[in-house]
Backbone bond lengths (Angstrom), bond angles and torsions (degrees), N, CA, C in turn:
res aa  C-N    CA-C-N  psi(-1)  N-CA   C-N-CA  omega(-1)  CA-C   N-CA-C  phi
1 M - - - 1.429 - - 1.510 109.74 -
2 T 1.285 111.79 145.57 1.459 116.23 178.40 1.504 108.63 -86.24
3 D 1.294 113.56 166.89 1.464 119.39 -179.93 1.528 111.32 -62.93
4 A 1.302 118.38 -35.31 1.462 121.97 -178.81 1.516 109.53 -67.96
5 E 1.342 116.79 -41.88 1.462 119.41 -179.75 1.503 110.64 -65.97
6 Q 1.343 116.42 -37.06 1.465 119.94 178.35 1.514 110.40 -66.03
7 A 1.307 118.23 -38.13 1.455 121.78 -178.29 1.525 110.05 -66.13
8 V 1.340 116.90 -38.20 1.460 120.65 -179.61 1.519 108.85 -69.19
9 Q 1.349 117.11 -39.27 1.456 119.93 -179.53 1.509 111.46 -68.53
10 E 1.281 116.81 -35.11 1.454 119.79 -175.75 1.514 112.32 -81.31
11 E 1.327 117.29 -22.18 1.469 119.38 -178.52 1.512 108.93 -68.67
12 P 1.297 116.49 128.69 1.460 118.68 176.92 1.536 109.87 -71.65
13 V 1.304 115.59 142.45 1.463 120.40 177.52 1.514 106.95 -75.41
14 E 1.312 114.27 126.32 1.470 118.85 -178.91 1.524 109.51 -74.72
15 E 1.271 114.43 143.37 1.459 121.22 -179.23 1.518 110.83 -63.31
16 G 1.297 117.51 -38.94 1.446 121.13 -174.57 1.505 113.46 -87.32
17 G 1.273 122.94 -1.26 1.453 125.55 -173.93 1.518 112.88 -66.55
18 L 1.323 117.89 -92.32 1.456 122.27 -177.95 1.519 111.94 -69.23
19 G 1.262 119.87 -33.88 1.457 123.58 -179.04 1.512 112.52 -61.78
20 D 1.331 116.93 -41.81 1.471 120.35 -179.91 1.528 111.17 -65.83
21 E 1.321 116.70 -40.65 1.456 120.19 179.06 1.530 110.48 -64.35
22 Q 1.311 116.35 -40.91 1.462 120.47 -179.97 1.523 110.41 -65.58
23 E 1.322 117.21 -41.08 1.470 120.89 177.54 1.523 110.47 -64.39
24 A 1.324 116.63 -39.82 1.470 120.44 178.81 1.530 110.02 -64.53
25 L 1.343 116.10 -41.12 1.462 119.53 178.66 1.523 111.03 -65.54
26 E 1.320 117.27 -41.78 1.469 120.69 178.67 1.527 110.24 -63.75
27 G 1.316 117.00 -38.21 1.467 121.40 177.14 1.520 111.25 -64.51
28 D 1.349 115.61 -41.46 1.463 120.09 178.11 1.531 110.77 -64.60
29 V 1.335 116.61 -41.28 1.460 121.15 179.25 1.530 110.24 -63.21
30 E 1.329 116.84 -43.90 1.477 120.40 178.36 1.520 110.75 -62.43
31 E 1.323 115.81 -40.67 1.469 120.19 178.97 1.536 110.28 -64.49
32 L 1.335 117.48 -41.45 1.464 121.24 177.67 1.528 111.03 -64.50
33 V 1.324 117.21 -39.74 1.465 120.80 178.18 1.528 109.68 -64.06
34 D 1.348 116.61 -42.56 1.472 120.37 178.16 1.530 110.64 -63.31
35 V 1.324 116.97 -43.12 1.471 121.01 179.59 1.528 109.98 -64.08
36 A 1.335 117.48 -41.87 1.468 121.07 179.00 1.527 110.34 -64.28
37 A 1.335 117.67 -39.82 1.469 120.85 178.78 1.531 110.16 -64.20
38 K 1.333 116.96 -43.59 1.472 120.36 178.33 1.529 110.24 -63.37
39 R 1.342 115.68 -41.49 1.462 120.25 178.69 1.524 110.48 -59.56
40 D 1.317 116.21 -45.84 1.461 120.37 179.22 1.522 111.17 -62.87
41 E 1.327 115.99 -39.01 1.469 120.75 178.80 1.528 110.25 -64.14
42 Y 1.342 117.22 -44.95 1.460 121.17 179.75 1.527 111.05 -67.54
43 L 1.316 117.35 -37.10 1.461 121.08 177.99 1.525 110.37 -64.09
44 A 1.320 116.74 -44.34 1.467 120.69 178.21 1.529 110.25 -62.54
45 L 1.329 116.85 -41.71 1.464 121.16 178.23 1.528 110.57 -62.92
46 A 1.326 116.81 -43.09 1.464 120.53 179.36 1.532 110.38 -64.34
47 Q 1.314 117.62 -39.99 1.460 120.68 179.48 1.522 111.10 -66.77
48 R 1.331 117.44 -41.41 1.474 120.27 177.16 1.515 110.61 -63.82
49 T 1.324 116.56 -41.78 1.465 120.60 179.35 1.521 110.66 -63.69
50 Q 1.322 116.32 -41.30 1.458 120.11 178.34 1.529 110.62 -64.21
51 A 1.324 117.81 -42.09 1.468 121.19 178.79 1.529 110.23 -65.83
52 D 1.334 117.47 -41.11 1.464 120.91 177.81 1.526 110.81 -61.49
53 F 1.325 116.13 -42.45 1.466 119.89 180.00 1.524 110.64 -65.77
54 E 1.322 117.33 -40.75 1.467 120.94 178.95 1.529 110.37 -62.96
55 N 1.331 116.80 -42.22 1.472 120.82 176.50 1.525 110.79 -63.08
56 Y 1.329 117.09 -42.12 1.466 121.91 178.34 1.533 109.99 -61.60
57 R 1.340 116.54 -45.24 1.457 120.59 -179.00 1.526 110.58 -61.37
58 K 1.333 117.42 -43.70 1.459 120.78 178.97 1.520 111.59 -64.56
59 R 1.350 116.57 -41.75 1.459 120.59 -179.85 1.532 111.02 -64.03
60 V 1.328 117.02 -42.78 1.466 120.48 179.78 1.531 110.49 -65.22
61 A 1.325 117.62 -40.87 1.472 120.32 178.13 1.525 110.45 -63.56
62 K 1.330 116.45 -40.68 1.468 120.74 179.26 1.537 110.63 -65.86
63 E 1.328 116.54 -42.40 1.466 120.30 179.03 1.526 111.18 -66.37
64 A 1.328 117.79 -37.44 1.466 120.88 178.58 1.528 110.30 -65.93
65 A 1.326 116.71 -41.31 1.471 119.74 178.22 1.525 110.61 -65.09
66 A 1.334 116.82 -39.85 1.469 120.12 178.73 1.528 110.52 -65.78
67 A 1.326 117.17 -39.79 1.469 120.73 178.96 1.532 110.21 -64.99
68 Q 1.319 116.59 -40.00 1.465 119.55 178.40 1.528 109.87 -64.87
69 E 1.324 116.78 -41.86 1.465 120.16 179.63 1.533 110.63 -64.23
70 R 1.325 116.96 -39.74 1.478 119.67 177.24 1.523 110.71 -63.27
71 G 1.325 117.19 -38.90 1.463 121.06 178.51 1.520 112.01 -65.16
72 V 1.327 115.83 -42.89 1.468 120.19 178.24 1.526 109.95 -62.96
73 A 1.333 116.66 -44.14 1.472 120.83 -179.47 1.525 110.44 -62.84
74 R 1.319 116.37 -40.84 1.474 120.02 -179.49 1.533 110.77 -65.17
75 L 1.319 116.25 -44.54 1.464 119.78 178.74 1.527 110.58 -64.25
76 A 1.325 116.98 -41.27 1.467 120.37 179.37 1.525 110.43 -61.49
77 R 1.343 117.13 -43.11 1.481 120.13 178.50 1.526 110.78 -58.51
78 E 1.310 117.35 -35.43 1.468 121.59 179.48 1.531 111.54 -73.05
79 L 1.333 117.62 -31.54 1.464 121.24 -176.59 1.524 113.84 -87.58
80 L 1.324 117.79 -22.17 1.463 120.36 -176.35 1.526 114.45 -59.34
81 P 1.341 120.87 -39.07 1.465 118.86 175.99 1.536 112.78 -60.38
82 A 1.322 117.13 -36.35 1.471 119.74 177.74 1.528 109.96 -66.03
83 L 1.319 116.40 -40.04 1.465 120.46 177.49 1.530 110.54 -63.51
84 D 1.336 116.88 -41.00 1.469 120.98 177.44 1.523 110.78 -62.61
85 N 1.319 117.15 -41.92 1.470 120.70 179.43 1.528 111.19 -65.43
86 L 1.321 117.56 -36.94 1.462 119.83 176.14 1.530 110.16 -65.06
87 D 1.336 117.64 -39.41 1.468 120.47 176.61 1.527 110.65 -62.00
88 R 1.339 116.64 -42.89 1.467 120.33 179.08 1.531 110.44 -63.72
89 A 1.315 116.82 -40.66 1.465 120.82 179.18 1.528 110.26 -63.27
90 L 1.318 117.00 -39.94 1.473 119.93 178.59 1.523 111.48 -65.87
91 E 1.343 117.02 -38.06 1.465 120.96 179.16 1.529 111.42 -68.93
92 A 1.324 116.51 -36.52 1.460 120.53 -174.70 1.527 113.34 -86.47
93 A 1.308 118.51 -17.46 1.472 121.44 -174.90 1.525 111.08 -73.17
94 A 1.300 113.06 146.24 1.472 119.27 174.60 1.524 108.17 -74.36
95 S 1.302 116.95 149.34 1.469 120.49 -175.31 1.527 112.89 -65.91
96 D 1.334 117.75 -20.93 1.465 119.89 -179.76 1.534 112.24 -98.93
97 D 1.325 117.20 9.94 1.471 121.67 179.66 1.533 109.31 -68.72
98 P 1.339 118.20 126.73 1.471 120.39 -178.29 1.540 112.92 -67.35
99 L 1.309 118.64 -21.67 1.466 121.56 -179.78 1.532 112.58 -83.34
100 L 1.310 116.61 -12.14 1.462 121.10 -175.50 1.527 112.00 -56.68
101 E 1.320 117.61 -45.00 1.473 120.39 -179.19 1.534 110.86 -64.54
102 G 1.330 117.64 -38.30 1.471 121.24 178.15 1.525 111.71 -64.51
103 V 1.327 116.72 -43.08 1.467 121.04 179.04 1.526 109.38 -64.82
104 R 1.342 116.36 -41.48 1.468 120.62 178.25 1.536 110.44 -60.94
105 L 1.323 116.54 -41.36 1.457 121.58 -179.64 1.530 111.37 -65.85
106 V 1.328 117.23 -44.56 1.468 121.26 179.02 1.524 110.23 -63.26
107 R 1.332 116.38 -43.22 1.472 120.54 179.38 1.529 110.51 -62.52
108 S 1.318 115.88 -41.62 1.469 121.43 179.86 1.531 111.21 -64.89
109 E 1.325 117.77 -43.77 1.468 121.43 179.56 1.524 111.39 -65.23
110 L 1.323 117.01 -41.51 1.466 120.81 179.10 1.530 110.53 -65.28
111 S 1.306 116.41 -43.13 1.462 121.10 178.35 1.533 110.64 -64.04
112 A 1.324 118.09 -40.97 1.472 122.17 179.17 1.525 111.11 -66.44
113 A 1.330 116.64 -38.36 1.468 119.81 178.70 1.524 110.62 -64.05
114 L 1.332 116.79 -42.30 1.464 120.29 177.38 1.533 110.63 -64.27
115 A 1.323 116.78 -39.53 1.470 120.62 179.15 1.529 111.10 -64.75
116 R 1.335 117.55 -36.80 1.469 120.59 -179.83 1.521 112.41 -63.33
117 V 1.324 117.48 -30.07 1.469 119.75 178.79 1.526 111.76 -94.79
118 G 1.337 116.69 7.04 1.460 120.20 173.28 1.513 116.15 100.06
119 V 1.330 118.28 2.56 1.465 121.32 179.37 1.521 108.27 -86.20
120 E 1.323 115.51 125.03 1.464 118.86 -179.52 1.522 110.59 -128.07
121 S 1.316 113.96 147.81 1.457 121.77 178.75 1.521 108.84 -86.79
122 F 1.330 116.31 149.02 1.464 119.64 173.02 1.512 109.42 -140.51
123 S 1.327 114.45 142.13 1.448 122.31 179.57 1.522 107.14 -125.34
124 P 1.319 118.72 109.31 1.465 122.25 -170.81 1.523 115.52 -87.52
125 L 1.305 118.85 28.57 1.461 121.86 -177.93 1.530 110.29 -55.29
126 G 1.345 116.52 125.78 1.454 122.17 178.28 1.526 114.49 87.71
127 E 1.325 118.25 -9.71 1.465 121.69 179.95 1.523 110.34 -81.68
128 V 1.314 115.63 162.02 1.462 120.85 174.38 1.533 107.42 -70.84
129 F 1.331 115.78 137.22 1.465 120.60 -179.09 1.527 110.13 -62.16
130 D 1.317 116.19 130.49 1.468 123.00 177.68 1.528 107.15 -130.46
131 P 1.341 118.11 112.51 1.467 119.80 -176.42 1.529 113.91 -63.25
132 A 1.317 117.63 -17.18 1.469 119.59 176.94 1.529 111.06 -74.50
133 W 1.329 117.28 -25.11 1.463 121.78 -176.36 1.526 113.27 -115.08
134 H 1.339 116.75 -17.67 1.470 120.17 -174.22 1.525 110.43 -127.62
135 E 1.322 114.81 150.57 1.466 121.33 174.00 1.529 106.64 -116.88
136 A 1.331 116.14 115.75 1.470 120.61 -177.73 1.523 109.00 -77.95
137 M 1.318 115.17 119.89 1.457 120.60 177.60 1.532 109.62 -92.38
138 V 1.344 115.89 -36.15 1.459 122.07 -178.53 1.525 107.48 -142.72
139 H 1.328 114.40 143.56 1.467 121.43 175.41 1.522 105.48 -122.99
140 Q 1.342 117.54 106.23 1.458 120.27 -174.48 1.524 110.81 -145.63
141 P 1.338 116.08 158.21 1.463 118.80 176.67 1.529 110.08 -68.57
142 V 1.333 115.90 136.52 1.463 121.33 179.44 1.526 107.30 -132.29
143 D 1.336 115.34 127.05 1.465 120.01 179.89 1.526 110.30 -64.05
144 G 1.325 116.06 132.27 1.458 121.53 175.58 1.515 115.08 80.62
145 A 1.317 118.45 1.65 1.463 120.81 179.85 1.524 109.09 -114.86
146 P 1.324 118.25 128.65 1.472 120.13 178.08 1.528 110.99 -64.45
147 A 1.313 116.24 148.69 1.472 121.08 179.78 1.524 109.56 -61.13
148 G 1.322 115.30 139.18 1.464 121.21 177.69 1.506 114.68 87.42
149 T 1.337 117.64 5.16 1.459 119.96 178.00 1.526 110.19 -105.91
150 V 1.306 115.48 160.93 1.464 121.77 178.99 1.523 107.80 -79.38
151 A 1.343 115.83 117.12 1.462 121.20 -177.67 1.522 112.45 -94.85
152 E 1.330 116.78 -28.08 1.464 120.39 -179.05 1.529 108.08 -152.40
153 V 1.329 116.30 147.32 1.472 121.70 179.40 1.523 107.74 -112.90
154 Y 1.339 116.39 115.02 1.465 120.59 176.55 1.527 110.27 -76.64
155 Q 1.312 115.50 -42.39 1.461 120.66 -175.40 1.528 107.88 -144.73
156 P 1.330 118.55 127.85 1.473 119.35 -178.97 1.527 110.96 -65.99
157 G 1.314 115.34 155.47 1.458 120.87 176.35 1.517 110.20 -94.44
158 Y 1.319 116.23 166.14 1.465 121.55 178.75 1.514 108.47 -135.12
159 R 1.333 114.62 143.01 1.459 120.01 179.15 1.525 109.66 -139.77
160 L 1.311 114.01 156.65 1.462 122.66 174.95 1.516 105.42 -122.04
161 G 1.311 116.52 101.77 1.463 119.90 -172.82 1.517 108.29 67.03
162 E 1.316 117.40 -121.77 1.466 121.99 177.70 1.536 111.97 -99.83
163 Q 1.322 117.20 2.25 1.458 121.83 -179.87 1.531 109.56 -90.66
164 V 1.335 115.91 126.60 1.461 120.47 177.56 1.527 108.27 -80.70
165 I 1.324 115.44 121.41 1.477 120.37 176.21 1.505 109.05 -85.23
166 R 1.348 115.23 -43.47 1.455 121.01 176.17 1.526 107.34 -146.86
167 P 1.354 117.46 124.98 1.452 118.78 178.53 1.533 110.83 -68.92
168 A 1.307 115.15 153.71 1.478 120.35 176.64 1.521 107.96 -73.56
169 R 1.322 116.69 135.73 1.475 121.11 177.65 1.521 107.19 -92.63
170 V 1.342 115.09 121.87 1.466 119.01 -167.56 1.524 112.70 -136.68
171 V 1.350 113.66 164.17 1.466 122.94 169.96 1.525 104.98 -101.93
172 V 1.338 116.17 128.86 1.457 121.34 -179.66 1.523 109.44 -105.59
173 A 1.327 114.71 131.02 1.465 119.85 179.78 1.523 109.68 -71.41
174 A 1.361 114.92 138.02 1.459 119.04 -179.71 1.505 110.82 -96.11
């Protein structure tokens, strides 16, 4: 044996040598595990918050669209009597009346404005009576019309998408 090998063999192993380094490494590993756990916890929290915000954003957009649709429907309900009166004026006017073209123009503009916001007229002549879409004014026998169908339309109905603003007023064949 060389003198160096003898010196290494004779040197007592210090208690704090390798053991302290191993304890420090174990402490560092535990700290890294704790940091990783906190990171995962914060990441999960951030993801939940992001999902909650996305759900909130969608709900608010849906509620805003519904509120706009309710406003359009309310305004249309207020304007429909004026549209009906213009139709009556057109039916009652003499063909040589100078105001006839003006009334026709006003009726056309009002109808186009309602159409631009999604309000459409429907006339269910010949369809099967549906109380969700039609209001029966008279129930009577009608030649050539099957029972339960719309034989005549007194007043057209109006809808906004699938929402009935005003049901069509109809005569139902008996």
